[in-house]
Structure formats: C-alpha cells, structure tokens
Residue, then its C-alpha position, 0 to 999 in steps of 0.5 A: m499500499k505504501t507504493v500505491v500512495v506514492v504512485s497515486a501522489v505522482v498521478a494526482v500531480v501530473v494529471s492535474f498539471l497536464g489537465s488543468g491547462a498548464w500544458i494541454g487541455t483548457p484552464i479550469a476557469e475556461a472549461a465547461g463554458g466558464a461555469l467554474s470561473a471566478t465570476s460564474t457565481l456570487v460564491a466563487p473565490a477570486g482567481p488567486a485563491f486557487s494557488i492553495w493547490s500548490v501547497i496541497y500538492t506539495g503536501l501530498i508528495a511530502y506525505a507520500v515520502w513520509q508514509f513510506l519511511p520505516g517506523r510508521t505506526a498503525r495510524h498510517d495503515a488506517l489513513r493510506a487507503p482513503i488518502v489514496a482515494s482523495m489523491l485520485l478523485n481530484p484529477a478525476w474531477i479535473l478530467v470531468i470538467q475538461f469534458g464539460q460535465v458540471w453535473l458529474s463534477v458535483i458528484v465527484i467533489v462530494a465524493l472527495l469531500l466525504v473521503l476527506v471527512r473520513v480522513f479527518v475523522l481517522m486523524q482524530q482517532h489516531r493521533p500524530e506520531g510527532v511534530a513532523d507527522a502533525v505538520i505533514t499529515d494533519g497539516t496537508m489533509g486539513i488544508y485539503l479538507g478545508w479548501v474542498c469544503v469551500a470548493t464544494i460550495a462553489n461547485v454546487s452553486a456553479w451547477l445550479v446556476n448552470l441549470g438556470l437557477t439564478s433568482g435570489a442569488t444574494v440571499w442564497a449566497i448568504i445562506v451558503l456562507v452561513v453553512a460554510a461558517g457552520v462547517g468550519v466551526f463544527l470541524a474546529q469543535f470536532s478536532g479540538g481546534a485544528v488549525a489547518p482546515m480553518l486556514a484553508i477555509v478562511w483563505g477561500l472565504g477571504w478571496l471570495a470576499q475580495g471577488r465580490f468587493s471588486g471585479e466583474v461581479v460585485d456584491t458587497t452584501v455577499a462580500w461582508a457576509a464572507v468576511l463575517a463567516a471567515v472571522v467566525v471560523a477563525i475566532a471559533t477555532v482559536g477559542i476552541r484550541v485555547r480552551e482544549r490546551r487549558t483543559v489538558s494543562v489543568g488535567 
C-alpha cells in the first residue's frame, strides 16, 4: 500500500498539471463554458485563491515520502486507503470538467469531500506520531479538507446556476456562507481546534470576499457576509484550541 500512495501522489500531481491547462487541455476557469470561473457565481473565490493547490500538492508528495519511511505506526495503515482515494478523485474531477460535465463534477467533488471527512475523522482517532507527522499529515489533509469544503460550495452553486437557477442569488449566497461558517466551526469543535482546516476555509472565504468587493461581479452584501463567516471560523477555532490546551494543562 505504501507504493500505491506514492504512485497515486505522482498521478495526482501530473494529471492535475496536464489537465488543468498548464500544458494541454483548457484552464479550469474556461472549461465547461466558464461554469467554474471566478465570476460564474457570487460564491466563486477570486482567481488567486486557487494557488492553495500548490501547497496541497506539495503536501501530498511530502506525505507520500513520509508514510513510506520505516517506523510508521498503525495510524498510517488506517489513513493510506482514503488518502489514496482523495489523491485520485482530484484529477478525476479535473478530467470531468475538461469534458464539460458540470453535473458529474458535483458528484466527484462530493465524493472527494466525504473521503476527506473520513480522513479527518481517522486523524482524530489516531493521533500524530510527532511534530513532523502533525505538520505533514494533519497539516496537508486539513488544508485539503478545508479548501474542498469551500470548493464544494462553489461547485454546487456553479451547477445550479448552470441549470438556470439564478433568482435570489444574494440571499442564497448568504445562506451558503452561513453553512460554510457552520462547517468550519463544527470541524474546529470536532478536532479540538485544528488549525489547518480553518486556514484553508478562511483563505477561500477571504478570496471570495475580495472577488465580490471588486471585479466583474460585485456584491458587497455577499462580500461582507464572507468576511464575517471567515472571522467566525477563525475566532471559533482559536477559542476552541485555547480552551482545549487549558483543559489538558489543568488535567
């Protein structure tokens, strides 16, 4: 299984590079008729937000190397299979978008989200082996999960707009942002204040706000709602983390 993880990480990086328009194919923002561009919906993050993928891919390669080293515990025996699934579902999503299948991309990204939730649960059940494991494994997969939470919201919204459901866009965008904040707070509560998912969610919401404050699709109501959602997630995560640390020190 160790070798499968390494191969899957390489496949994820290579296919994603090739299929995202960096060499062949169409840039994701232009694929599927621009359904997933930064201006397609009110909850689409601005373009620079997607640079987070460079961090995620670097982390996946680092994890592939880390889990291959001798001395890894049963923690990684449990994590390898769902992490492999997450590595392969991401390039699968890119290929689906390259073929213009927005509805199918929703199915793939929801599957990816569920797999990452499974990884997150397992990481709480099997604590890190040390600081390096916490950074490489929990850091990478936490950022991955947090970003995919934001990406799933954007993807589902793009699909609904693609179907022609555009009425009440601002209201629906605010409802979606409330859900995003709730998910961020829940992840923090469940994990005792894990920082990585929070950083990715705040990053995505921050760039979503920036995209609504300026550019082609301006909606300051949605922009401020995104800012508020990001602040709520950040404060809740820090507060829960401080509380948990105090509880441990007192205990």
